N, C-alpha and C positions, 0 to 999 in steps of 0.2 A: 536327665542330662540337661546342662543349661545349654540353651541354644538362642542366638540373637539374630536378627535377619533384619538389615537395613534396606530401605528403597527410597525414591524420590529423587535421587539427585538427577542431574541432567545438566545442560548447556543454557544458560540463562545471560542475558545482558546485564550491564552496568545498573542499576535502580531497581531490577526485577524482583521478583519473588519464589521461592519452593519451600515445598512442605516435606521435610523428611519423615518417614516413620522407621520404626524398630518395633517388631514384632516379638516377644518373649514369648518361649517357651523353658518348660521345666523347672520351673520356679515361678514365686509370684513377685513379680516387680514391684508391687507397691509394697513388699516389705524389706526393700533395700534401696538405698542410694542408687539412683542411676545417673548416668552423665550420659553427655556427647562431647566426643572429642575429636580433633583432626588432625590430618597428617598433609601439610602442603609437600610439592615436590622438593627434595632435596633438604628438607628440615624435619625436626624431632616431632613427636606427638605434642599436642596441644590441646590443653581443656578449654572447651567451651562454654557448659553448661551443666547444671545439675539440680537433678530434683530428691529433696530427700522423702523417707517413707512418708512422711506428714504433709508432703506436697509442698513444701517450700521451695522455691525455686530459686537459684543464682547463676550468675553468666562474668564471664570475662569482660576485662574492660572493653575491649576490641568490638565485644558484640553486643553490649548492654545497650538497650534501646531498641534495637534490631530485629533480634531475636527472642523467642519466645517457645519456651520448653513448657508442654503438656503433657499428661497421663490421662487414659484412658483406662481405668481398672477392668473394665466388663472385658474389654478385649488385650487386656495385659499387652497393651501397646504404648510406646512413647512416642512423642512427635517434637520435631523442632521444627517449628514455623519461622523463616528466613524472609528477610525483606528489606530493601535499600541496598542491596548486594554489590559487593565490591570486589575488584578483581581479587584483591587480598584474600577474600573468603575462598579463592581455589581452592580445593583439598579434597583429600578422602575423608568422608566422616565417618566415624564410627559411635556406635552407643557400646557403653561400657557397662559392667555391672560392678558396684561397690566401691571401687576405686580406678583412676585414670589406667592403670596397668592390669585393669581385672579384665574378666570374659569378655571379649567383642566379637561382633560379626566380623562379615568379608568385607564390610564399609561401602558406602556408594558415594561414587565421584560426582563433585560439583565444581562444574567450571563456568567461571564469569567472566564473561568476554564478549566484546563485540563484534 
């Protein structure tokens, strides 16, 4: 059974940093494309970043240079290191399997506010 559990969200001031985690179970994350997506209040789902099974990473223009995605194969866990956070980054963050609309966890709330 595929399960994804996100954690690490919280309240942070503009310019601050957070690291999100996504623990995967029921499948091997390194064998799939894995994504981080987010949903801001009143908006649709937005792609943030992806990592291929080969370990190549890709980022949306809005987060490129500020966010870094990586994977710990031994822990079957994905991470999203976020820095230089902006109020526009406020959203519920989800990790997703295979594609933006794929299996997701319950999400973790990130709020960027002073």
